[in-house]
C-alpha positions as CSV (number, residue, x, y, z in Angstrom):
1,M,0.0,0.0,0.0
2,P,1.4,3.5,-0.9
3,H,2.3,5.6,2.1
4,L,1.5,9.0,0.7
5,S,-1.0,9.8,-2.1
6,A,-1.2,13.3,-3.8
7,I,-4.5,14.4,-5.3
8,I,-5.1,17.3,-7.6
9,I,-8.2,18.5,-9.4
10,T,-7.8,20.3,-12.8
11,R,-9.5,22.0,-15.7
12,N,-7.3,23.7,-18.3
13,E,-4.1,23.7,-16.2
14,A,-1.7,22.7,-18.9
15,A,0.6,25.6,-18.1
16,K,1.0,24.6,-14.4
17,I,0.3,20.9,-14.0
18,A,3.9,19.8,-14.9
19,D,5.6,21.9,-12.3
20,C,3.0,20.9,-9.7
21,L,3.5,17.2,-10.3
22,E,7.3,17.5,-10.4
23,S,7.2,19.0,-6.9
24,L,5.3,15.9,-5.8
25,A,7.9,13.4,-7.0
26,F,8.4,12.4,-3.3
27,C,4.9,11.0,-3.1
28,D,4.1,7.3,-3.7
29,E,1.0,8.0,-5.8
30,R,-0.2,11.0,-7.8
31,I,-3.8,11.3,-8.9
32,V,-5.2,14.0,-11.1
33,V,-9.0,14.3,-11.5
34,D,-9.9,16.4,-14.6
35,C,-13.4,17.8,-15.3
36,G,-13.1,18.3,-19.1
37,S,-9.9,20.2,-20.0
38,D,-9.7,21.2,-23.7
39,D,-6.0,21.9,-23.5
40,D,-3.1,19.5,-22.9
41,T,-3.6,19.2,-19.1
42,V,-4.5,15.4,-19.3
43,E,-1.6,14.5,-21.6
44,R,1.0,16.5,-19.6
45,A,-0.2,15.0,-16.4
46,R,0.2,11.5,-17.7
47,M,3.6,12.3,-19.2
48,H,4.7,13.3,-15.6
49,G,3.6,10.0,-14.2
50,A,0.1,10.8,-12.8
51,R,-2.9,8.6,-12.8
52,V,-5.6,10.7,-14.6
53,E,-9.4,10.2,-14.1
54,H,-12.3,12.2,-15.5
55,H,-15.2,13.4,-13.3
56,A,-17.9,15.9,-14.1
57,F,-17.6,19.0,-12.0
58,E,-20.3,19.4,-9.3
59,G,-18.4,21.9,-7.1
60,F,-14.9,22.1,-5.6
61,G,-15.8,20.1,-2.5
62,A,-17.5,17.3,-4.3
63,Q,-14.7,17.1,-6.9
64,K,-12.0,16.9,-4.2
65,N,-13.9,14.2,-2.3
66,F,-14.1,12.2,-5.5
67,A,-10.3,12.5,-5.9
68,L,-9.9,11.5,-2.3
69,S,-12.0,8.4,-2.9
70,L,-9.4,7.3,-5.5
71,A,-6.4,7.6,-3.1
72,T,-5.0,4.4,-1.6
73,G,-2.2,5.8,0.6
74,V,-2.2,5.8,4.3
75,W,-1.7,9.6,4.1
76,V,-3.1,12.1,1.6
77,L,-1.6,15.4,0.3
78,S,-4.1,17.7,-1.5
79,L,-2.8,20.3,-3.8
80,D,-4.1,22.7,-6.5
81,A,-2.4,22.9,-9.8
82,D,-1.0,26.4,-9.0
83,E,0.7,25.2,-5.8
84,R,4.2,23.7,-5.3
85,V,5.9,21.8,-2.6
86,S,9.5,22.9,-2.0
87,P,12.2,20.3,-1.1
88,A,12.2,21.7,2.4
89,L,8.5,21.3,2.8
90,A,8.6,17.8,1.3
91,A,11.2,16.8,3.9
92,E,9.1,18.2,6.7
93,I,5.9,16.4,5.4
94,A,7.8,13.1,5.2
95,A,9.1,13.5,8.8
96,A,5.7,14.5,10.1
97,I,3.8,11.5,8.7
98,A,6.6,9.2,9.7
99,A,6.2,10.4,13.3
100,G,2.4,10.2,13.1
101,S,1.8,12.6,16.0
102,A,-1.4,14.0,14.4
103,D,-4.1,13.1,12.0
104,G,-3.7,16.3,9.9
105,Y,-1.1,18.9,9.3
106,K,-1.6,22.6,8.3
107,M,1.1,24.6,6.6
108,P,1.5,28.3,5.9
109,R,0.8,29.2,2.3
110,Q,3.1,31.8,0.6
111,S,1.2,33.3,-2.3
112,S,2.4,35.5,-5.2
113,F,0.3,38.1,-7.0
114,L,1.4,39.4,-10.3
115,G,4.9,38.2,-9.6
116,R,5.2,39.6,-6.1
117,V,5.2,37.5,-2.9
118,M,2.4,39.0,-0.7
119,R,3.5,39.3,2.9
120,H,0.3,41.1,4.1
121,S,-3.2,41.7,2.6
122,G,-4.5,38.7,4.5
123,W,-2.6,36.4,2.2
124,Y,0.1,35.3,4.7
125,P,0.6,33.1,6.6
126,D,-2.8,31.7,5.5
127,Y,-2.5,28.3,7.1
128,V,-4.2,25.5,5.1
129,L,-4.8,21.9,6.1
130,R,-3.4,19.8,3.2
131,V,-1.9,16.7,4.7
132,F,-4.1,14.2,6.5
133,R,-4.6,10.6,7.4
134,R,-6.9,8.9,4.9
135,G,-10.1,7.9,6.6
136,R,-9.9,10.6,9.2
137,A,-10.7,13.6,7.0
138,R,-12.8,14.7,4.1
139,F,-13.6,18.0,2.2
140,S,-16.6,20.1,3.0
141,D,-19.3,20.0,0.3
142,D,-19.0,23.7,-0.5
143,I,-19.3,24.7,-4.1
144,V,-16.4,27.0,-3.7
145,H,-13.9,27.8,-0.9
146,E,-14.0,24.2,0.3
147,H,-11.9,23.1,3.2
148,V,-10.7,19.9,4.9
149,V,-12.6,18.7,7.9
150,C,-10.3,16.5,10.0
151,D,-11.6,14.2,12.7
152,G,-8.5,14.2,14.9
153,R,-5.5,16.1,16.1
154,V,-4.1,18.8,13.8
155,L,-0.6,20.2,14.0
156,R,1.2,23.0,12.1
157,L,4.2,22.6,9.9
158,K,6.8,25.4,9.5
159,E,7.8,25.3,5.8
160,P,5.5,27.2,3.4
161,L,3.5,25.8,0.6
162,L,4.3,27.9,-2.5
163,H,1.2,29.3,-4.3
164,Y,1.2,31.0,-7.7
165,P,-2.5,31.8,-8.3
166,I,-2.3,35.0,-10.5
167,E,0.6,35.8,-12.7
168,R,-1.2,38.1,-15.2
169,L,-3.9,40.7,-14.7
170,E,-6.0,38.8,-17.3
171,D,-5.9,35.8,-14.9
172,T,-7.5,38.0,-12.2
173,L,-10.4,38.9,-14.4
174,S,-11.3,35.4,-15.4
175,R,-10.8,34.1,-11.9
176,L,-13.2,36.9,-10.6
177,D,-15.9,35.8,-13.0
178,R,-15.6,32.1,-12.1
179,Y,-15.4,32.4,-8.4
180,S,-18.0,35.2,-8.1
181,T,-20.5,33.0,-10.0
182,A,-19.9,30.0,-7.7
183,G,-20.0,32.2,-4.6
184,A,-23.3,33.7,-5.7
185,E,-24.8,30.2,-6.1
186,K,-23.5,29.4,-2.6
187,I,-25.1,32.5,-1.1
188,V,-28.5,31.8,-2.8
189,A,-28.4,28.1,-1.7
190,S,-27.8,29.2,1.9
191,G,-31.0,31.2,1.9
192,R,-29.3,34.4,3.0
193,R,-31.1,37.7,2.2
194,V,-29.3,39.8,-0.3
195,T,-30.3,43.3,-1.3
196,F,-29.1,45.6,-4.1
197,A,-26.9,47.5,-1.6
198,S,-25.2,44.3,-0.4
199,G,-22.6,44.3,-3.2
200,F,-21.6,47.9,-2.6
201,L,-21.3,47.5,1.2
202,H,-19.5,44.2,1.2
203,G,-17.2,45.3,-1.6
204,F,-16.2,48.5,0.2
205,W,-15.5,46.6,3.4
206,T,-13.5,44.0,1.6
207,F,-11.2,46.7,0.2
208,L,-10.7,48.3,3.6
209,R,-10.0,45.0,5.3
210,A,-7.4,44.0,2.7
211,Y,-5.7,47.3,2.2
212,V,-6.0,49.0,5.6
213,V,-6.8,46.4,8.3
214,R,-4.6,43.7,6.9
215,A,-1.9,46.2,5.8
216,G,-2.1,45.6,2.1
217,F,-0.5,49.0,1.6
218,L,2.8,47.4,2.7
219,D,2.6,45.1,-0.3
220,G,3.2,48.1,-2.7
221,R,1.3,48.6,-5.9
222,E,0.4,45.0,-6.1
223,G,-1.2,45.3,-2.7
224,L,-3.5,48.0,-4.0
225,L,-4.3,46.0,-7.1
226,L,-5.1,43.0,-5.0
227,A,-7.4,45.0,-2.6
228,I,-9.3,46.3,-5.6
229,A,-9.6,42.8,-7.2
230,N,-10.8,41.4,-3.9
231,A,-13.4,44.2,-3.6
232,E,-14.5,43.6,-7.2
233,G,-14.9,39.9,-6.6
234,T,-17.0,40.5,-3.5
235,Y,-19.2,43.1,-5.3
236,Y,-19.9,40.8,-8.3
237,R,-20.5,37.8,-6.0
238,Y,-23.3,39.7,-4.1
239,M,-24.7,41.4,-7.2
240,K,-24.9,38.0,-9.0
241,A,-26.6,36.5,-5.9
242,W,-29.1,39.4,-5.9
243,L,-29.9,38.9,-9.6
244,L,-30.3,35.1,-9.1
245,A,-32.6,35.6,-6.2
246,R,-34.6,38.2,-8.2
247,R,-35.0,35.8,-11.1
248,A,-36.1,33.0,-8.7
249,R,-38.7,35.3,-7.2
250,A,-39.9,36.4,-10.6
251,G,-40.2,32.7,-11.7
252,S,-42.1,31.9,-8.5
253,D,-44.6,34.8,-9.1
254,T,-45.1,33.7,-12.7
255,D,-45.8,30.1,-11.6
256,G,-48.2,31.4,-8.9
257,G,-50.0,33.5,-11.5
258,A,-50.4,30.5,-13.8
259,V,-51.9,28.4,-11.0
260,K,-54.4,31.1,-10.2
261,K,-55.6,31.2,-13.7
């Protein structure tokens, strides 16, 4: 039985999957679950020794739980395609799971934005639980912003997980659209009340929190761009939720009117 399995979910990650898998060479098993890439993601993943499976996308939580169901190792390491494990972190992970002092391990995540490592803005240290004993943890069922739920003791590692989510401004725009849509669906599904003003108020607070409260101004020009991007993402998330709820109400009123006739 493999000792450590790595799992990754992908869609159109041809530019990043090779580097990600190479950083996981220390793992006994590497599994990629793809939801329909139309670039070379699948081919490149197989070229770098990963087992590749297809699964229709039903949300980030559900997708990662499917990937988890394929793992056979005693321990599981979950990564995104834009993340890398440094040799120092790999050694620390190996030592941690050999000791087995916990059922899960969090690590600080060091993220870059437009080529700059962000030390503030709420992006660091950003501890994420990525290593866990199989059978003692699973992913939440959230459509977006899923997280690992571990039934057991969780400890922290020291070495950072390297994260390269946004390298071009164009990536920011496409990411905002995808994540705001998923976030809006999550808000509507929760039954939370959203008004037309919600987008403005939450967006403004998001900017202040990132740039002022979390000292994003210390991250230079990139810190300002990030704060604006975060605010935009929040604004669009709530406005999309408001529009979805309005359409749902309009549909309900129409159905009701049809019944009355």
